[in-house]
N, C-alpha and C positions, 0 to 999 in steps of 0.2 A: 921617502917613499920607502925606505928598506927599515926605517923604524917603525913603521904601519904595520908593515908583514912581521916583524918581531913581535910585536903587541899583540896581533891576532894570532900568533902562533904561541904565545904563552898562553893566551885565554882560553886557545883550543886544547893545550897540555893540560891546565888546571880544570877544562871540564871533562877530559877524557878521566883522569884522576878521580875526579868526584863521582862520574859514572861509574869507572871500573869497582872503586870501593861499594857503591850500591850494589853493584852485580855482585859482587863478593858476599855483602851481606844477604842477599835474596838466595844466593847457593846456600850458604850456611844455614838459612831458613828451612831449605829444602833436605837438608842432611838425616833428619830423623826419618823422613820418607824413603829416603834410600836404604838406609838400614832396615825398616821394616820389609822394601823389596827384596831383599835378600831372604828373609823368612816366609817365601811363599809356600801354597800347598804344594806339595810334592816335589819340592825341591833335592837335590841332592844331602845324603847326610840325614835328612828326615825320617820321622816315623813314615808320614804320609806318603814320602817318596818310596819307601821300603815297601809298603803297600802296593803301591802303584807297580813296583816291578815285580812284585810278588805274582800280582794279578795277570801281567803281561806273561809271566812264564807260566801260569798255569793256562790262559785261554790258548796260548801258541802251541804248549803241549797237547793240548787236548784238541784243536785242530789238527795236529801231527798224528796223532792216535786216531781220532775217528776217519780220517783220510786212508792211513794206511791200513784198516779195518776192513775198508770197502775193497770190494773185489775189480780187479781189471783199471783201477787209478792210473797205473803208470802208463796205461795207452795215450793217457791226454797230457800234453806238453804243460797245458797252463795247470794241473793238478801237480805236477811233478815241481814245477816252478812255484807254487803255493806251499810243498812241504818244504823246499829249499829256502825260501824266504822265512817260513815259519821256523824252522831251525836255526838261521843266524840270529832271528828275533830272540828266540828261546837263550841262545849262548849271550847274547848282549846284554838282556835282561839280567840273567841269572849271574853273571859277572858284576853288574851294577848293584844287584841285590846286595851281594858278599859284601861289596864295598860299602853299602849303605850301612850293613851289619858292623862292619869294622869301625866306621866312624862314630856311630851311636855307643857301641861298648866302650871305645875309648875315647870318646867325646871330643872328636876331631872335626874341624872344619874343613869340608868338601868344597867350600866355596871360593877358590881363588880362581884369577882368569885364567890360566892354564887348563886345570881340569876343567874348568865349566866349558871351556870353548870346546875341548874333547867331547865332552857329553852331548853338547849342539848338535855338534857335526855327525857324532853315531848316532844320537836319536832321529835327527832328519834324514839321514840315508836310510836306516832301518825303518823309518816310519813310510819312506816314497816306494822303498822294495816291497812292505807289506801291503800296502795300499795297490800298488801295481799288481801283486799276486790274487789279491782278492776280490779285485774287479775282472781280473782276465779268467778267473775260477768260475766268479759269478755270472760272466758271461756264457761260458759253456755250460753252465746248470741250467739258465733260463734257455739257452738253445735246446738243450735235451726236454725239458720240462714243457716248455710252453709253445717254442715254434714247430718242432717236427715232433713232440709227443711220442717220444721215444720210449720215455719213463713208463707212460700208458701201456705201450704195447708188449714192452719187455718187462716182466714182472720180477725176472731175477736181476736186474740191472738196479743197483743201489743208490738212487738217487737221492734219497732220504738223506744217507750217510754223507752224500756230495754237499747239498744244503746244510747240512748242520756243520760241517768242516768251513763251508765257506763264512757261515755266520759267525763262528768263533773267531776266523781270522778278521773278519770286521769288527769285534770286539777288541781284539787283541791290537787293531791298528786305531781304535779310538783312544786306547790308553796311552798307547806310544805318542799319538797326537799330545794329549793331554801333557804328558813328561816333556816332549819336545818344546812346547809352547813357553812351560816354567822354566825350562833351563836357558832358552833364549831371552827371556825376560832377564832373569837374574844374571845372564852374561851381561846385558845392556846396564845393570846396575853395578855391576864389580869394578 
């Protein structure tokens, strides 16, 4: 009985070795795809990544500028939160844009696991904050514009500026969402 178990055990070990080699061969076939995965549109250290970060900075700065130019924005907590969130987004995107410029000028590779994991966490945190701020501010704008029609009765109230600032914050969020998804996929391939 024990010789039969040994024979089965050896046969099982041989089948694992064969299947293990075939798995290694399959993984080796996928390696070029993983290398291509690292060069995604908008990844850190690429020209497209730099353009995305510049777009994030520009739309966040424009959202802040339009909101601050509207009078009495500070009365509403959602608008103050929008400015704080866009300010954080502006700083984060500017810092990463500077890092992209450094990587492009010095031909450095920013796609190591530690840096990419930092980018993923930062992008996802700022993306969630930006979306929350944009949605809460949009809720206040819809309340004033459509529900209580405050903008129609108060002609001096800057509703159009509020709408433009909120629209720009959604543009910022779309750009950071693209960046966060790209860095997430790069992290999965690194």
